[in-house]
C-alpha positions as CSV (number, residue, x, y, z in Angstrom):
1,M,0.0,0.0,0.0
2,F,2.9,2.4,0.8
3,A,5.5,0.9,-1.6
4,E,6.2,4.2,-3.4
5,Q,6.6,6.2,-0.2
6,T,8.7,3.6,1.6
7,A,12.5,3.5,1.3
8,S,12.9,1.2,4.2
9,L,11.1,-0.6,7.0
10,T,12.7,-1.6,10.3
11,L,11.1,-4.0,12.8
12,I,12.6,-3.6,16.3
13,P,11.6,-6.1,18.9
14,G,10.0,-4.4,21.9
15,A,9.9,-5.3,25.6
16,D,7.0,-5.7,27.9
17,G,4.5,-6.3,25.0
18,A,5.3,-2.9,23.3
19,F,3.9,-2.4,19.8
20,E,4.7,1.0,18.4
21,V,4.7,2.3,14.9
22,A,6.7,5.3,13.9
23,V,7.1,7.1,10.5
24,D,10.3,9.0,10.1
25,G,10.7,9.0,13.9
26,D,7.2,10.3,14.6
27,L,5.1,7.9,16.7
28,V,1.8,7.2,14.9
29,F,0.5,4.4,17.1
30,S,1.4,3.0,20.5
31,K,-0.1,-0.1,22.0
32,K,1.3,1.0,25.4
33,A,-0.5,4.4,25.2
34,Q,-3.8,3.0,23.7
35,G,-3.9,-0.3,25.7
36,R,-4.7,-2.3,22.5
37,Y,-3.4,-3.3,19.1
38,P,-4.6,-1.1,16.2
39,E,-7.1,-2.1,13.6
40,V,-5.5,-2.5,10.2
41,K,-7.5,0.3,8.7
42,E,-6.7,2.6,11.6
43,L,-3.0,1.9,11.2
44,Q,-3.1,2.5,7.4
45,E,-4.9,5.8,8.0
46,A,-2.4,6.9,10.6
47,I,0.5,6.1,8.3
48,A,-1.1,7.7,5.3
49,A,-1.8,10.9,7.3
50,R,1.8,11.1,8.3
51,L,3.1,10.5,4.8
52,S,0.9,13.2,3.2
């Protein structure tokens, strides 16, 4: 979905069940802050908003 805008993707294992998604260093979703995993559409929209 974001192939044209993505130069690289890095997965970093987290501790304590952390699941965080950042785009260019800006946090767009945090399981720790939200207390849940994101819905796929929610994550896609957060990434798209950050890329636009």
